[in-house]
C-alpha positions as CSV (number, residue, x, y, z in Angstrom):
1,M,117.6,88.9,74.1
2,T,114.4,88.7,76.1
3,T,111.8,91.3,75.4
4,V,109.2,91.7,78.1
5,G,105.9,93.5,77.9
6,F,103.9,94.9,80.8
7,I,100.3,96.1,80.4
8,G,98.5,98.0,83.2
9,L,100.6,100.7,85.0
10,G,98.2,101.6,87.8
11,R,98.9,101.8,91.5
12,M,100.2,98.3,91.6
13,G,101.3,97.7,88.0
14,G,103.4,100.8,87.8
15,P,105.7,100.0,90.7
16,M,106.0,96.3,89.6
17,A,106.8,97.2,86.0
18,S,109.5,99.6,87.2
19,R,111.3,96.8,89.0
20,L,111.8,95.0,85.7
21,I,113.8,97.8,84.2
22,G,117.4,96.7,83.9
23,H,116.4,93.1,84.5
24,A,115.0,92.4,81.0
25,D,116.8,93.1,77.8
26,R,113.9,95.3,76.7
27,L,110.8,96.3,78.6
28,L,107.8,97.5,76.6
29,V,104.9,99.1,78.5
30,Y,101.3,100.0,77.7
31,D,98.5,101.7,79.6
32,I,95.5,103.9,78.7
33,S,97.2,106.6,80.8
34,D,99.9,108.4,78.8
35,E,101.3,109.8,82.1
36,A,101.7,106.4,83.5
37,V,103.6,105.2,80.4
38,A,105.8,108.4,80.4
39,A,106.8,107.8,84.0
40,L,108.1,104.3,83.0
41,V,109.8,105.6,79.8
42,V,111.8,108.1,81.9
43,Q,113.1,105.2,83.9
44,G,114.2,103.2,80.9
45,A,111.2,101.4,79.6
46,E,109.9,101.6,76.0
47,S,106.4,102.8,75.1
48,A,104.1,100.5,73.1
49,G,101.2,102.0,71.3
50,S,98.8,99.1,71.9
51,A,98.4,95.7,73.5
52,A,98.7,94.3,70.0
53,E,102.1,95.8,69.6
54,I,103.1,94.2,72.9
55,G,102.0,90.9,71.5
56,A,104.0,91.4,68.3
57,E,107.2,92.5,70.0
58,C,107.4,90.6,73.3
59,E,108.3,87.0,74.3
60,I,106.9,87.3,77.8
61,V,103.9,89.5,78.7
62,F,102.6,90.5,82.1
63,T,99.2,92.1,82.8
64,S,98.1,94.0,86.0
65,L,94.6,95.1,85.4
66,P,91.5,96.0,87.6
67,T,88.8,93.6,86.4
68,P,88.4,90.2,84.7
69,P,86.7,91.7,81.6
70,I,89.6,94.0,81.0
71,V,92.1,91.2,81.4
72,R,90.1,89.1,78.9
73,N,90.0,92.1,76.4
74,M,93.7,92.8,76.8
75,A,94.6,89.1,76.2
76,A,92.5,89.1,73.0
77,Q,94.3,92.2,71.8
78,I,97.7,90.8,72.7
79,V,97.1,87.7,70.5
80,S,95.7,89.8,67.7
81,G,99.1,91.3,67.3
82,G,101.3,88.3,67.7
83,S,102.2,85.3,69.8
84,P,104.4,85.8,72.8
85,R,105.7,82.5,74.3
86,I,104.4,83.3,77.8
87,F,101.5,85.3,79.2
88,C,101.3,85.9,82.9
89,D,98.3,87.7,84.6
90,L,99.2,89.4,87.9
91,S,95.7,90.6,88.4
92,T,93.1,89.2,90.8
93,S,90.8,87.9,88.0
94,G,89.6,84.5,89.4
95,P,90.2,80.9,88.5
96,K,87.4,80.7,86.0
97,L,89.0,83.4,83.7
98,A,92.4,81.8,84.2
99,K,91.1,78.5,82.8
100,E,89.4,80.3,79.9
101,L,92.6,82.2,79.1
102,A,94.8,79.0,79.3
103,E,92.5,77.3,76.7
104,M,92.4,80.3,74.4
105,L,96.2,81.0,74.6
106,A,97.1,77.3,74.2
107,A,95.4,77.3,70.8
108,K,97.8,80.0,69.8
109,G,100.8,78.2,71.2
110,I,101.1,80.5,74.2
111,A,101.7,79.3,77.7
112,S,99.5,80.9,80.3
113,F,100.4,81.6,84.0
114,D,98.2,83.2,86.7
115,A,100.2,84.9,89.4
116,P,98.0,87.3,91.5
117,V,99.9,89.3,94.1
118,S,99.3,90.3,97.7
119,G,100.9,93.1,99.8
120,G,99.8,96.5,98.7
121,I,101.4,99.5,97.0
122,A,104.4,99.8,99.4
123,K,105.4,96.2,98.9
124,A,104.9,96.5,95.1
125,A,107.5,99.4,95.2
126,D,110.1,97.6,97.3
127,G,109.7,94.2,95.7
128,S,108.3,92.3,98.8
129,L,104.9,91.2,97.5
130,S,103.6,87.6,97.9
131,L,102.9,85.9,94.5
132,M,100.7,82.8,94.1
133,V,101.6,81.1,90.8
134,G,99.7,78.6,88.6
135,G,100.8,77.4,85.2
136,P,103.1,74.9,83.3
137,E,105.8,73.8,85.7
138,A,108.3,73.1,82.9
139,L,108.3,76.8,81.9
140,Y,108.1,78.2,85.4
141,P,111.9,78.6,85.7
142,E,111.8,81.1,82.7
143,I,109.5,83.5,84.5
144,E,110.5,82.9,88.1
145,P,113.5,85.3,88.0
146,L,111.2,88.1,86.7
147,L,108.5,87.3,89.3
148,S,111.1,87.4,92.0
149,R,111.7,91.0,91.1
150,F,108.1,91.6,92.5
151,G,108.5,89.6,95.7
152,K,108.3,86.0,96.8
153,P,106.6,83.7,94.2
154,I,105.2,80.4,95.4
155,F,104.3,77.8,92.7
156,M,100.8,76.4,93.5
157,G,100.5,73.9,90.7
158,E,99.9,73.4,87.0
159,T,96.2,73.6,87.1
160,P,95.1,76.8,85.4
161,G,93.7,79.1,88.1
162,A,95.7,77.5,91.0
163,G,97.3,80.9,91.8
164,Q,93.9,82.7,91.5
165,T,92.2,80.2,93.9
166,M,94.9,80.7,96.5
167,K,94.5,84.5,96.1
168,L,90.8,84.3,96.8
169,V,91.5,82.2,99.9
170,N,94.0,84.9,101.0
171,N,91.5,87.7,100.3
172,L,88.8,85.9,102.4
173,L,91.0,85.7,105.4
174,G,92.3,89.3,105.0
175,A,88.9,90.8,104.5
176,V,87.4,88.8,107.5
177,A,90.3,90.0,109.6
178,I,89.2,93.6,108.9
179,G,85.6,93.0,109.7
180,V,86.1,91.1,112.9
181,T,88.7,93.6,114.1
182,A,86.3,96.4,113.4
183,E,83.7,94.6,115.5
184,G,86.0,93.8,118.4
185,M,87.4,97.3,118.5
186,A,83.9,98.9,118.4
187,F,82.8,96.7,121.3
188,G,85.9,97.7,123.4
189,I,85.6,101.4,122.5
190,K,81.9,101.4,123.5
191,A,82.9,99.9,126.8
192,G,85.4,102.7,127.4
193,L,88.7,101.1,126.4
194,D,91.5,103.1,124.7
195,P,91.8,101.9,121.0
196,A,95.5,102.4,120.8
197,R,96.0,100.3,124.0
198,M,93.6,97.7,122.6
199,I,95.7,97.3,119.5
200,E,98.9,97.1,121.6
201,V,97.3,94.2,123.6
202,L,96.0,92.4,120.5
203,N,99.4,92.6,118.8
204,Q,101.0,90.7,121.6
205,S,98.1,88.3,122.1
206,T,96.3,85.6,120.2
207,G,94.0,88.1,118.6
208,I,96.8,89.4,116.3
209,N,96.0,89.4,112.6
210,S,96.9,91.4,109.5
211,A,94.4,94.1,110.4
212,T,95.6,94.7,114.0
213,R,99.2,94.5,112.8
214,D,99.1,96.9,109.9
215,K,95.7,98.4,109.0
216,W,94.7,99.8,112.4
217,P,98.0,101.4,113.3
218,K,98.5,102.9,109.9
219,A,95.0,104.0,108.8
220,V,92.3,103.4,111.4
221,L,93.8,104.7,114.7
222,P,95.0,108.0,113.0
223,R,91.5,108.2,111.3
224,T,93.1,108.7,107.9
225,F,91.5,105.6,106.3
226,D,94.1,105.6,103.6
227,F,95.8,102.2,103.8
228,G,95.9,102.1,100.0
229,F,93.4,99.6,98.7
230,A,90.0,100.8,97.4
231,A,86.9,99.4,99.0
232,A,85.4,99.1,95.5
233,L,88.3,96.8,94.4
234,S,88.0,94.8,97.7
235,L,84.2,94.4,97.0
236,K,85.0,93.3,93.4
237,D,87.5,90.7,94.8
238,T,85.0,89.5,97.4
239,R,82.2,89.1,94.9
240,L,84.5,87.2,92.7
241,L,85.3,84.9,95.6
242,M,81.7,84.4,96.5
243,D,80.8,83.6,92.9
244,E,83.6,81.0,92.6
245,A,82.7,79.5,96.0
246,E,79.0,79.2,95.1
247,A,79.9,77.4,91.8
248,A,82.1,75.0,93.8
249,G,79.3,74.4,96.3
250,V,81.2,75.9,99.3
251,P,79.2,78.1,101.6
252,L,81.1,81.1,103.0
253,P,78.8,82.9,105.5
254,L,81.7,85.1,106.8
255,G,82.4,86.1,103.2
256,R,78.8,87.3,102.9
257,I,79.2,89.5,106.0
258,V,82.3,91.1,104.6
259,E,80.6,91.6,101.2
260,D,77.8,93.5,103.0
261,Y,80.2,95.6,105.1
262,L,82.1,96.6,101.9
263,A,78.9,97.5,100.1
264,R,77.8,99.6,103.0
265,T,81.2,101.3,103.2
266,L,80.9,102.4,99.6
267,E,77.4,103.7,100.2
268,R,78.5,105.7,103.2
269,E,82.0,106.9,102.1
270,G,81.7,107.0,98.3
271,A,83.4,105.3,95.4
272,E,86.9,106.4,96.4
273,A,86.7,104.9,100.0
274,D,89.6,102.8,101.3
275,F,88.6,99.3,102.6
276,T,89.7,100.2,106.1
277,A,86.6,102.5,106.2
278,I,84.7,99.3,107.1
279,A,85.5,100.4,110.6
280,K,83.3,103.4,110.3
281,V,80.3,101.3,109.2
282,V,80.8,99.0,112.2
283,E,81.3,101.9,114.6
284,E,78.2,103.7,113.4
285,A,76.1,100.5,113.9
286,A,77.5,100.3,117.5
287,G,76.3,103.8,118.2
288,L,79.7,105.4,118.1
289,D,80.6,108.5,116.1
290,P,82.6,107.3,113.2
291,D,83.6,110.8,112.1
292,R,85.2,111.7,115.5
């Protein structure tokens, strides 16, 4: 029997963990939120009292957590309780931490995978996320069926952090798409164009991108700014990207612009702002009324 553990049942982790129910012999879950744990137990998971208990009971452990320090702390707690065969971090925690964890866990005889995800809450729920996976290729077939419950995993290589590096590349392109779309839309609106018709044109032209295709129709045009990803988390990811790029000696001037937009979005809209509220910052700078 394979016992699987899942730590971190937030907006992404909860839906992902639920998709393992019935596809692992046992699923143990842990989160600081009792309500989040209870929601999974009702569906058929088992509650674990701590990350250490997950380590003691499980062969394969997944984590989906908000920041690198929390991932590091949970990994330490897991190994304090026991030695699962495989640890897989689904968080966006960066290649530097992935390498650190791989070394720490190897000393305990634990194989480490990094498999950050992309796609948002809706895709986490329906199992259509994109997963970028790094880790030991020989053991990949053991976790690929479980990862496939979350969406489409693509193996990026054995180098620790390969998946995390790919996720940072994806984040850069996705965040820049939001920023440049906000700029183009503000320019067109200031000139008197209808924003809905602009998006219609862009989505059948060469300007199409993930922001014009999804974020503007769902969250910006209706002025709800509720696409489902916090600007604070996007800023965390962007700063992680910029730190890693600086260490690698790769200048990312567009990344700096997006970092500034996100910081200004949080200043303007508050800690709970969605990352699509970047559009408000750009519109305000263009002399438009962002609260129209």
